[in-house]
C-alpha positions in Angstrom: 22.9 11.7 -11.1 23.5 11.3 -7.4 24.8 7.8 -6.6 22.5 7.6 -3.6 19.5 7.4 -6.0 20.5 3.8 -6.6 18.4 3.1 -3.5 14.7 3.3 -4.3 13.3 2.4 -0.9 15.1 2.8 2.4 13.1 0.0 4.0 14.3 -2.5 1.3 18.0 -1.9 2.0 18.0 -4.4 4.8 16.1 -7.3 3.1 19.1 -9.0 1.7 21.0 -9.2 5.0 19.0 -12.0 6.7 17.4 -15.4 6.0 13.7 -15.5 5.4 11.6 -17.6 7.7 8.8 -20.1 7.1 5.8 -20.6 9.4 6.8 -22.7 12.4 5.9 -26.4 12.5 4.4 -28.8 15.1 2.9 -26.1 17.4 -0.4 -24.6 18.1 -3.1 -25.6 15.5 -4.4 -22.8 13.4 -8.1 -23.4 14.1 -7.6 -23.3 17.9 -5.8 -19.9 17.7 -8.7 -17.9 16.1 -6.7 -17.7 12.9 -8.3 -18.8 9.6 -6.4 -18.9 6.3 -8.6 -17.2 3.6 -6.1 -17.6 0.8 -2.6 -19.1 0.7 -0.1 -19.5 -2.1 -0.4 -15.8 -3.1 2.4 -13.9 -4.7 3.3 -10.7 -2.8 -0.2 -9.9 -1.5 -0.8 -6.2 -0.5 -4.1 -4.4 0.1 -7.6 -5.8 -0.2 -11.2 -4.8 -0.1 -14.8 -6.2 -0.4 -17.5 -5.3 -2.9 -21.1 -4.6 -1.9 -21.9 -8.2 -2.8 -19.2 -9.5 -0.5 -16.7 -10.4 -3.2 -13.1 -10.2 -1.9 -10.5 -8.4 -4.0 -6.7 -8.6 -3.4 -3.9 -6.7 -5.0 -0.8 -8.9 -5.9 2.4 -6.9 -6.5 3.8 -9.4 -9.0 7.4 -10.4 -9.6 8.7 -7.6 -11.8 10.2 -8.6 -15.2 13.3 -8.3 -17.3 13.3 -4.6 -18.3 16.0 -2.7 -16.4 14.8 0.3 -14.4 16.7 3.5 -14.9 17.1 6.9 -13.3 18.8 9.6 -15.4 19.7 6.8 -17.9 21.6 4.6 -15.4 20.4 1.2 -14.4 19.5 0.8 -10.8 19.0 -2.9 -10.1 15.2 -2.9 -10.5 13.7 -5.0 -13.2 10.2 -4.4 -14.4 7.4 -6.1 -16.4 3.6 -6.4 -16.4 3.4 -9.2 -13.9 1.1 -7.6 -11.2 -2.6 -8.3 -10.9 -5.8 -8.1 -8.9 -7.5 -11.3 -8.0 -10.9 -12.3 -6.4 -10.9 -14.9 -3.7 -13.6 -17.5 -3.3 -13.5 -20.7 -1.2 -9.8 -20.2 -0.8 -9.0 -19.9 -4.5 -7.7 -16.8 -6.2 -9.0 -16.0 -9.7 -7.3 -13.2 -11.8 -9.6 -10.2 -12.4 -7.1 -7.8 -13.9 -3.7 -8.8 -15.2 -0.8 -7.0 -16.9 -0.4 -4.4 -14.2 3.2 -3.0 -14.0 5.6 -4.5 -11.4 9.1 -3.6 -10.4 11.4 -6.0 -8.6 14.5 -5.0 -6.7 16.0 -8.4 -6.8 18.9 -7.8 -4.5 16.6 -6.6 -1.7 13.6 -8.8 -2.3 11.2 -5.8 -2.4 8.6 -5.5 -5.1 6.3 -2.7 -6.2 3.1 -3.4 -8.2 -0.6 -3.4 -7.5 -0.5 -2.2 -3.8 -4.1 -1.6 -3.0 -7.7 -1.7 -4.2 -10.6 0.4 -3.2 -14.2 1.2 -4.2 -15.5 4.7 -4.7 -19.1 5.2 -5.7 -19.3 1.5 -6.7 -16.3 1.7 -9.0 -13.2 -0.4 -8.3 -9.8 1.3 -8.4 -6.2 0.0 -8.2 -3.2 1.7 -6.7 -0.5 0.9 -9.3 2.9 1.5 -7.6 5.3 -0.2 -10.1 5.0 1.9 -13.2 7.5 4.3 -14.7 10.9 4.1 -16.3 12.6 3.9 -12.9 10.7 0.6 -12.2 11.4 -0.8 -15.7 8.0 0.0 -17.0 8.5 3.1 -19.3 5.1 2.7 -21.1 3.0 2.2 -17.9 3.0 4.9 -15.3 2.5 4.6 -11.5 -0.9 6.0 -10.5 -4.5 5.1 -10.2 -6.2 2.5 -12.5 -10.0 2.1 -13.0 -11.1 -1.5 -13.5 -13.5 -1.8 -16.4 -16.3 -4.4 -16.8 -14.2 -6.4 -19.3 -11.4 -6.9 -16.9 -9.1 -4.3 -18.4 -7.7 -1.4 -16.5 -7.6 2.3 -17.6 -5.1 4.8 -16.3 -7.1 7.5 -14.4 -4.2 9.4 -12.8 -0.6 9.3 -14.1 1.3 9.9 -10.9 4.7 9.3 -12.6 4.2 12.4 -14.9 2.7 14.5 -12.1 5.6 13.7 -9.8 8.2 14.8 -12.3 6.9 18.4 -12.1 5.8 18.3 -8.5 8.9 17.0 -6.5 8.7 16.9 -2.7 10.0 19.8 -0.6 12.7 17.4 0.7 14.3 15.1 -1.8 15.7 12.2 0.2 18.7 10.2 -1.0 16.5 7.2 -1.9 13.9 9.3 -3.8 12.9 8.2 -7.3 10.9 10.4 -9.8 7.9 8.0 -10.1 7.4 8.1 -6.4 6.8 5.1 -4.1 3.1 4.8 -3.8 2.0 2.7 -0.8 -1.6 2.9 0.3 -5.0 4.1 -1.0 -8.2 5.0 0.9 -11.6 6.0 -0.5 -12.9 9.3 0.9 -16.3 10.9 0.3 -15.7 11.9 -3.3 -12.0 11.1 -4.0 -9.2 8.7 -3.3 -6.5 9.4 -0.8 -3.0 8.1 -1.5 0.4 8.0 0.3 3.7 8.4 -1.4 6.2 6.7 1.0 9.6 7.8 -0.1 8.4 11.1 -1.5 6.6 12.0 1.8 3.5 13.2 0.1 -0.2 12.8 0.8 -2.4 13.3 -2.3 -6.0 13.0 -3.4 -7.2 11.8 -6.8 -10.7 12.6 -8.1 -12.6 10.0 -10.3 -11.7 12.2 -13.4 -8.0 12.0 -12.6 -7.2 15.3 -11.0 -4.3 14.9 -8.6 -4.0 17.4 -5.7 -1.2 17.6 -3.2 -2.8 17.9 0.3 0.3 17.7 2.5 4.0 17.5 1.9 5.4 15.9 5.0 8.8 14.9 3.4 10.9 16.9 5.9 12.6 14.5 8.2 11.9 11.6 5.8 9.0 10.0 7.9 8.1 7.6 5.0 4.3 7.7 5.2 2.6 4.4 4.5 -0.8 3.2 5.7 -3.9 5.4 5.6 -7.3 5.3 7.3 -10.3 7.6 6.7 -10.8 9.8 9.7 -14.4 10.1 10.9 -14.2 13.9 11.0 -12.6 14.3 7.6 -9.2 13.8 6.1 -7.1 10.7 6.9 -4.9 9.2 9.5 -1.4 8.4 8.2 1.1 6.0 9.7 4.8 6.3 9.0 7.4 3.6 8.6 10.4 5.9 9.4 13.8 5.3 7.7 16.5 2.8 8.7 17.2 1.8 11.5 13.4 1.9 12.4 14.1 2.9 16.0 11.5 1.5 18.4 9.0 4.1 19.4 10.0 6.6 16.7 7.0 6.0 14.4 3.6 7.7 14.8 0.2 8.3 13.3 -0.7 11.8 12.2 -4.0 13.3 11.1 -4.1 15.1 7.8 -7.1 17.3 7.4 -8.7 18.1 4.0 -7.0 21.5 4.0 -3.6 19.9 4.7 -3.2 20.7 8.4 -1.1 18.0 10.1 -1.3 17.1 13.8 0.1 14.2 15.8 -2.6 11.6 16.8 -0.8 8.5 18.1 2.9 8.3 19.0 5.4 5.8 20.4 4.9 3.2 17.5 7.5 1.3 15.5 7.9 0.8 11.7 4.2 1.2 10.7 3.1 -0.6 7.4 -0.6 0.0 7.6 -3.4 1.2 9.8 -7.2 0.7 10.1 -10.1 1.7 12.2 -11.7 -1.3 13.9 -15.4 -2.0 14.6 -14.8 -0.6 18.1 -13.9 2.7 16.6 -10.3 2.5 17.7 -7.3 2.7 15.5 -5.1 -0.3 14.8 -1.6 -0.3 13.4 0.7 -2.8 11.7 4.3 -2.7 13.1 6.5 -4.4 10.5 9.1 -5.4 13.1 9.9 -4.5 16.7 12.9 -4.7 19.0 14.9 -3.3 16.1 18.7 -3.0 15.9 21.0 -0.1 15.2 23.1 -2.1 12.7 22.4 -4.7 10.0 20.2 -6.6 9.7 18.3 -3.9 11.7 15.1 -6.0 12.1 14.4 -9.6 13.3 12.0 -12.1 11.8 8.9 -12.9 13.7 8.7 -9.6 15.6 6.0 -7.9 13.7 2.7 -7.2 15.4 -0.7 -5.5 15.2 -1.4 -3.0 18.0 -4.5 -1.2 19.2 -4.5 2.4 20.3 -4.8 2.7 24.0 -4.1 6.4 24.4 -2.3 9.2 22.5 1.1 7.5 23.3 0.0 4.0 24.3 -0.5 0.8 22.4 -1.9 -2.6 23.3 -0.8 -5.7 21.3 -3.6 -7.7 19.6 -1.5 -9.9 17.3 2.1 -10.8 17.8 4.9 -12.9 16.3 4.2 -12.0 12.7 6.8 -12.3 9.9 6.8 -8.8 8.3 3.0 -8.1 8.2 1.9 -6.0 5.2 -1.7 -4.7 5.2 -4.8 -5.0 7.4 -8.5 -4.4 7.2 -11.7 -5.3 9.1 -14.4 -7.3 7.4 -18.2 -7.0 7.8 -17.9 -9.9 10.2 -15.8 -7.7 12.6 -12.7 -9.9 12.2 -9.3 -8.5 11.4 -7.8 -9.6 8.0 -4.1 -9.5 7.4 -1.8 -10.0 4.4 1.7 -11.4 5.0 4.7 -11.4 4.5 5.6 -8.0 3.0 8.7 -9.6 1.4 10.0 -13.2 1.1 12.4 -15.3 -0.9 11.9 -16.7 -4.5 10.5 -13.3 -5.6 7.6 -14.0 -3.2 6.1 -16.6 -5.5 3.5 -18.6 -3.6 4.7 -17.4 -0.1 1.8 -15.0 0.6 -1.3 -15.5 2.7 -4.5 -13.6 3.6 -5.5 -14.5 7.1 -8.6 -13.9 9.2 -8.0 -13.3 12.9 -10.9 -13.5 15.4 -9.9 -11.1 18.1 -12.8 -12.2 20.3 -10.9 -15.4 21.3 -8.7 -13.3 23.4 -5.7 -11.0 22.7 -2.9 -10.9 22.0 -3.3 -13.6 19.3 0.1 -15.2 18.8 1.0 -16.1 15.2 4.5 -17.4 16.2 4.4 -21.1 16.8 1.4 -21.9 14.6 1.6 -25.1 12.6 2.1 -24.9 8.9 -1.0 -23.7 7.1 -2.5 -26.1 4.6 -3.2 -24.8 1.1 -6.6 -23.2 0.8 -6.9 -24.1 -2.9 -4.9 -27.3 -3.3 -6.1 -28.1 -6.8 -5.5 -24.6 -8.2 -1.7 -24.4 -7.9 0.0 -21.1 -7.3 -2.2 -18.2 -8.3 -0.9 -16.2 -11.2 0.9 -13.1 -9.9 
């Protein structure tokens, strides 16, 4: 086994090298800024979606567990367990819908894999489960796609961990792990599109579980993350890049259904997620900007959401975010955002889903907002 495999995610290497922030006090009131908290006290919130009836579903990555993760029989500092979940949110309160989803916690780096996204395809809810597999401390539960059943259980539709073992990427990076590092999921016309960040692969999964490699973009280790369905077919794919997340080195590519790859939007930095807005333009989440060439590499409160203003141009629409995670636009036209992507205390209770009204004027600053009051004060911390 190569010793470099101890690292499972290049982005997480830096997380232990700086102090985690809290939202600033005694500054601009939240209501006056166009920012509305939809749910607070969440544990590692990732992607989210809405059902046809307006129900809001959020993936919570969990807190890992006590089972050591291993690669080639060696422990790697990740500890797993079935602590991830999907919740519904109503009136600020989170209610578990599916529990027992595998979660892997790299404690030294404060990075957690688990339920990373949710999406509907033909009226059926699916979950992107990124924390399964022996390397994440969940040998009996693979990474892959889960189908949510009517009784609140989840059925494995596609076992990505097993598929990945026999379909390694063309370039195996030093931080690659066999179960992959699934990051984002987007529903297409008849299948789900999925990104494997560290493995550098874009795949599709049909409702009956057939996995197909559409594009292997592992060369150069771009670390593909967020996806957005392209109007003319295929998907747009954002990339995080590897440490040190050099400003301007990230980009969005277009991957066609036949696997053709073309640049679409360049000059970006450390992309976590992307989404198409109601104006038809592409928006990107930049995890941190103004990055450094040595530890801690990134600074708190420098994340932002930008709008495409040209093939190589960006316009900021939200600034001053502490490590933003995923975005999406609701039927109301507002932008929704989960944050932070990682936090202290295994992330328990630190996460929020925010609604940002971009019509109040952009950029909307999140830095300097007063502390957000709990949206569900009587419910306690939602179960991860």
